[in-house]
N, CA, C and O of each residue as an XYZ file, in Angstrom:
360
protein
N       3.144    -28.825     -2.819
C       2.931    -27.931     -3.941
C       1.855    -26.927     -3.567
O       0.836    -27.306     -2.989
N       2.062    -25.650     -3.885
C       1.111    -24.596     -3.557
C      -0.099    -24.680     -4.474
O       0.025    -25.049     -5.642
N      -1.276    -24.335     -3.942
C      -2.466    -24.344     -4.793
C      -2.345    -23.257     -5.857
O      -1.665    -22.252     -5.649
N      -3.005    -23.460     -6.995
C      -2.922    -22.450     -8.055
C      -3.553    -21.134     -7.594
O      -4.452    -21.122     -6.752
N      -3.065    -20.030     -8.162
C      -3.589    -18.717     -7.820
C      -4.994    -18.543     -8.374
O      -5.336    -19.070     -9.433
N      -5.789    -17.800     -7.641
C      -7.128    -17.462     -8.099
C      -7.003    -16.479     -9.248
O      -6.126    -15.616     -9.224
N      -7.862    -16.590    -10.254
C      -7.862    -15.656    -11.375
C      -8.656    -14.419    -10.969
O      -9.860    -14.497    -10.725
N      -7.975    -13.282    -10.900
C      -8.614    -12.039    -10.482
C      -9.098    -11.222    -11.666
O      -9.464    -10.058    -11.499
N      -9.110    -11.797    -12.845
C      -9.588    -11.113    -14.037
C      -8.466    -10.431    -14.801
O      -7.311    -10.441    -14.375
N      -8.818     -9.842    -15.926
C      -7.799     -9.251    -16.791
C      -7.139     -7.997    -16.222
O      -6.070     -7.597    -16.685
N      -7.767     -7.374    -15.222
C      -7.183     -6.164    -14.649
C      -5.981     -6.449    -13.760
O      -5.189     -5.544    -13.497
N      -5.825     -7.688    -13.289
C      -4.675     -8.084    -12.465
C      -3.768     -8.945    -13.330
O      -4.167    -10.014    -13.791
N      -2.544     -8.471    -13.547
C      -1.627     -9.160    -14.461
C      -0.820    -10.263    -13.797
O      -0.366    -11.182    -14.478
N      -0.630    -10.194    -12.476
C       0.135    -11.210    -11.760
C      -0.663    -11.620    -10.519
O      -0.520    -11.027     -9.450
N      -1.500    -12.636    -10.681
C      -2.416    -13.047     -9.613
C      -1.692    -13.513     -8.351
O      -2.139    -13.213     -7.244
N      -0.592    -14.233     -8.495
C       0.121    -14.749     -7.325
C       0.685    -13.602     -6.478
O       0.576    -13.618     -5.252
N       1.278    -12.627     -7.129
C       1.809    -11.474     -6.408
C       0.690    -10.698     -5.735
O       0.824    -10.276     -4.587
N      -0.416    -10.508     -6.449
C      -1.577     -9.800     -5.899
C      -2.069    -10.482     -4.626
O      -2.291     -9.827     -3.607
N      -2.237    -11.802     -4.693
C      -2.721    -12.552     -3.526
C      -1.748    -12.446     -2.348
O      -2.173    -12.272     -1.206
N      -0.464    -12.551     -2.619
C       0.528    -12.476     -1.549
C       0.494    -11.106     -0.865
O       0.587    -11.017      0.360
N       0.363    -10.060     -1.645
C       0.306     -8.709     -1.071
C      -0.973     -8.493     -0.267
O      -0.942     -7.853      0.784
N      -2.084     -9.016     -0.747
C      -3.349     -8.888     -0.009
C      -3.266     -9.631      1.322
O      -3.775     -9.151      2.335
N      -2.626    -10.800      1.322
C      -2.474    -11.561      2.567
C      -1.592    -10.816      3.564
O      -1.750    -10.976      4.774
N      -0.660     -9.998      3.059
C       0.199     -9.194      3.929
C      -0.513     -7.936      4.427
O       0.032     -7.191      5.241
N      -1.727     -7.704      3.938
C      -2.514     -6.571      4.420
C      -2.528     -5.354      3.521
O      -3.066     -4.316      3.906
N      -1.954     -5.450      2.341
C      -1.968     -4.306      1.424
C      -3.375     -4.101      0.871
O      -4.151     -5.050      0.758
N      -3.695     -2.853      0.527
C      -5.006     -2.550     -0.049
C      -5.123     -3.198     -1.424
O      -4.119     -3.557     -2.038
N      -6.337     -3.341     -1.893
C      -6.551     -3.917     -3.217
C      -5.866     -3.071     -4.283
O      -5.252     -3.596     -5.211
N      -5.983     -1.746     -4.136
C      -5.389     -0.833     -5.115
C      -3.871     -0.977     -5.155
O      -3.283     -1.092     -6.230
N      -3.244     -0.970     -3.995
C      -1.787     -1.055     -3.947
C      -1.308     -2.421     -4.434
O      -0.325     -2.505     -5.170
N      -1.991     -3.486     -4.031
C      -1.606     -4.831     -4.465
C      -1.715     -4.956     -5.986
O      -0.851     -5.553     -6.629
N      -2.770     -4.395     -6.551
C      -2.947     -4.451     -8.006
C      -1.864     -3.659     -8.715
O      -1.323     -4.106     -9.726
N      -1.545     -2.482     -8.189
C      -0.532     -1.638     -8.801
C       0.825     -2.343     -8.824
O       1.522     -2.325     -9.839
N       1.196     -2.961     -7.703
C       2.489     -3.649     -7.622
C       2.494     -4.896     -8.490
O       3.458     -5.144     -9.215
N       1.424     -5.686     -8.423
C       1.353     -6.913     -9.219
C       1.416     -6.607    -10.706
O       2.083     -7.317    -11.458
N       0.733     -5.562    -11.134
C       0.746     -5.210    -12.551
C       2.100     -4.657    -12.981
O       2.547     -4.915    -14.098
N       2.750     -3.906    -12.112
C       4.071     -3.377    -12.447
C       5.089     -4.503    -12.577
O       5.941     -4.470    -13.465
N       5.008     -5.498    -11.700
C       5.947     -6.611    -11.759
C       5.715     -7.481    -12.976
O       6.640     -8.141    -13.451
N       4.498     -7.494    -13.486
C       4.184     -8.332    -14.634
C       4.713     -7.741    -15.932
O       4.886     -8.457    -16.918
N       4.969     -6.436    -15.937
C       5.471     -5.783    -17.138
C       6.964     -6.069    -17.283
O       7.739     -5.838    -16.355
N       7.354     -6.561    -18.428
C       8.767     -6.854    -18.656
C       9.550     -5.600    -18.990
O      10.771     -5.573    -18.836
N       8.860     -4.551    -19.449
C       9.553     -3.315    -19.814
C       9.427     -2.254    -18.727
O       9.607     -1.067    -18.996
N       9.122     -2.669    -17.513
C       8.939     -1.717    -16.426
C      10.283     -1.098    -16.044
O      11.149     -1.765    -15.477
N      10.440      0.162    -16.356
C      11.700      0.842    -16.087
C      11.752      1.444    -14.689
O      12.809      1.910    -14.263
N      10.641      1.446    -13.970
C      10.643      2.102    -12.663
C      11.594      1.428    -11.688
O      12.245      2.107    -10.894
N      11.686      0.109    -11.733
C      12.612     -0.557    -10.817
C      14.057     -0.337    -11.243
O      14.946     -0.274    -10.394
N      14.299     -0.222    -12.514
C      15.650      0.025    -12.992
C      16.097      1.449    -12.665
O      17.287      1.718    -12.499
N      15.129      2.350    -12.576
C      15.441      3.747    -12.289
C      16.019      3.893    -10.893
O      16.845      4.776    -10.660
N      15.614      3.068     -9.983
C      16.189      3.071     -8.650
C      15.896      4.303     -7.821
O      16.742      4.726     -7.034
N      14.735      4.883     -7.973
C      14.346      6.014     -7.144
C      15.102      7.289     -7.437
O      15.343      8.081     -6.526
N      15.472      7.505     -8.650
C      16.260      8.690     -8.993
C      15.405      9.913     -9.290
O      15.898     10.865     -9.895
N      14.146      9.919     -8.885
C      13.305     11.086     -9.140
C      13.562     12.187     -8.130
O      13.068     13.300     -8.311
N      14.297     11.926     -7.096
C      14.586     12.925     -6.076
C      13.677     12.748     -4.868
O      12.578     12.204     -4.970
N      14.154     13.211     -3.744
C      13.381     13.086     -2.517
C      12.199     14.045     -2.561
O      12.310     15.151     -3.090
N      11.068     13.621     -2.005
C       9.889     14.491     -1.979
C      10.191     15.813     -1.275
O       9.624     16.845     -1.633
N      11.061     15.791     -0.296
C      11.404     17.026      0.422
C      12.041     18.068     -0.505
O      11.991     19.266     -0.225
N      12.634     17.611     -1.600
C      13.268     18.524     -2.548
C      12.296     19.044     -3.611
O      12.646     19.939     -4.380
N      11.080     18.491     -3.660
C      10.070     18.925     -4.618
C       9.393     20.187     -4.097
O       9.380     20.442     -2.893
N       8.836     20.970     -5.006
C       8.037     22.125     -4.590
C       6.657     21.635     -4.172
O       6.254     20.525     -4.521
N       5.933     22.467     -3.423
C       4.585     22.094     -3.020
C       3.699     21.885     -4.257
O       2.863     20.982     -4.280
N       3.887     22.722     -5.282
C       3.091     22.590     -6.506
C       3.356     21.255     -7.205
O       2.426     20.628     -7.713
N       4.625     20.816     -7.235
C       4.947     19.516     -7.835
C       4.324     18.377     -7.043
O       3.802     17.421     -7.616
N       4.383     18.490     -5.715
C       3.765     17.471     -4.862
C       2.259     17.439     -5.075
O       1.660     16.367     -5.150
N       1.651     18.612     -5.171
C       0.209     18.711     -5.405
C      -0.160     18.042     -6.726
O      -1.130     17.287     -6.791
N       0.617     18.318     -7.785
C       0.342     17.714     -9.093
C       0.440     16.196     -9.049
O      -0.373     15.498     -9.654
N       1.439     15.687     -8.328
C       1.582     14.230     -8.189
C       0.398     13.655     -7.412
O      -0.131     12.605     -7.777
N      -0.018     14.337     -6.342
C      -1.163     13.886     -5.554
C      -2.431     13.895     -6.401
O      -3.261     12.993     -6.290
N      -2.578     14.900     -7.234
C      -3.734     14.974     -8.132
C      -3.708     13.827     -9.134
O      -4.738     13.216     -9.419
N      -2.518     13.540     -9.668
C      -2.347     12.474    -10.655
C      -2.779     11.118    -10.096
O      -3.381     10.319    -10.813
N      -2.479     10.853     -8.825
C      -2.827      9.541     -8.267
C      -4.119      9.561     -7.469
O      -4.518      8.537     -6.915
N      -4.785     10.724     -7.401
C      -6.124     10.790     -6.833
C      -6.205     10.882     -5.320
O      -7.088     10.271     -4.719
N      -5.317     11.622     -4.693
C      -5.365     11.795     -3.239
C      -6.394     12.864     -2.901
O      -6.295     14.001     -3.363
N      -7.381     12.494     -2.094
C      -8.430     13.422     -1.693
C      -7.912     14.420     -0.668
O      -7.040     14.099      0.139
N      -8.455     15.633     -0.708
C      -8.111     16.656      0.267
C      -6.782     17.340      0.014
O      -6.294     18.079      0.869
N      -6.193     17.108     -1.138
C      -4.848     17.622     -1.422
C      -4.781     19.145     -1.446
O      -3.740     19.716     -1.119
N      -5.867     19.814     -1.826
C      -5.829     21.279     -1.931
C      -5.675     21.948     -0.567
O      -5.212     23.086     -0.486
N      -6.055     21.255      0.500
C      -5.937     21.810      1.850
C      -4.646     21.381      2.551
O      -4.416     21.751      3.702
N      -3.817     20.616      1.875
C      -2.608     20.086      2.508
C      -1.416     21.008      2.303
O      -1.257     21.625      1.250
N      -0.582     21.087      3.337
C       0.689     21.790      3.181
C       1.715     20.795      2.623
O       1.390     19.635      2.371
N       2.927     21.252      2.439
C       3.959     20.414      1.821
C       4.208     19.129      2.613
O       4.273     18.048      2.027
N       4.348     19.234      3.934
C       4.606     18.046      4.753
C       3.450     17.057      4.695
O       3.669     15.846      4.666
N       2.231     17.560      4.677
C       1.065     16.676      4.596
C       0.996     15.984      3.240
O       0.635     14.810      3.161
N       1.340     16.706      2.166
C       1.354     16.093      0.841
C       2.406     14.988      0.758
O       2.155     13.930      0.181
N       3.575     15.232      1.332
C       4.633     14.221      1.354
C       4.147     12.968      2.080
O       4.330     11.851      1.597
N       3.535     13.160      3.229
C       3.015     12.031      4.016
C       1.941     11.272      3.226
O       1.943     10.041      3.192
N       1.036     12.007      2.599
C      -0.031     11.370      1.825
C       0.534     10.585      0.637
O       0.065      9.485      0.343
N       1.523     11.135     -0.036
C       2.122     10.434     -1.181
C       2.864      9.182     -0.744
O       2.783      8.150     -1.410
N       3.578      9.261      0.357
C       4.328      8.096      0.833
C       3.415      6.989      1.342
O       3.774      5.813      1.278
N       2.261      7.346      1.836
C       1.365      6.353      2.426
C       0.198      5.989      1.537
O      -0.736      5.318      1.975
N       0.244      6.426      0.292
C      -0.841      6.108     -0.648
C      -0.723      4.669     -1.095
O      -1.539      4.199     -1.888
C-alpha cells in the first residue's frame, strides 16, 4: 500500500498528483496548475481537446496577451517564434 500523500495546504487541490509531477521533475508552479485542474470536476479544458488553434495561427499580439496573462518575463522583446516557444515551455 502506498503511503498517504503529504498535505500541501489548501492551494493544492490534488496532493497525490502534485507529488507525482514534482517527482517527475515538473516545477512547483506547473505541478500545482495541473493538480488543481485535475481536481476540478467542471474542468472543460480537457474536454475542449485543444481546439483553441495552433499558436502558429495566432497573431503576435494574441501571443503577447497570452504571455502577459500567464506572466512570462521578457515578452515585450520577443518575436512571434520566441513567444510561441515561451508559451509552450511555460
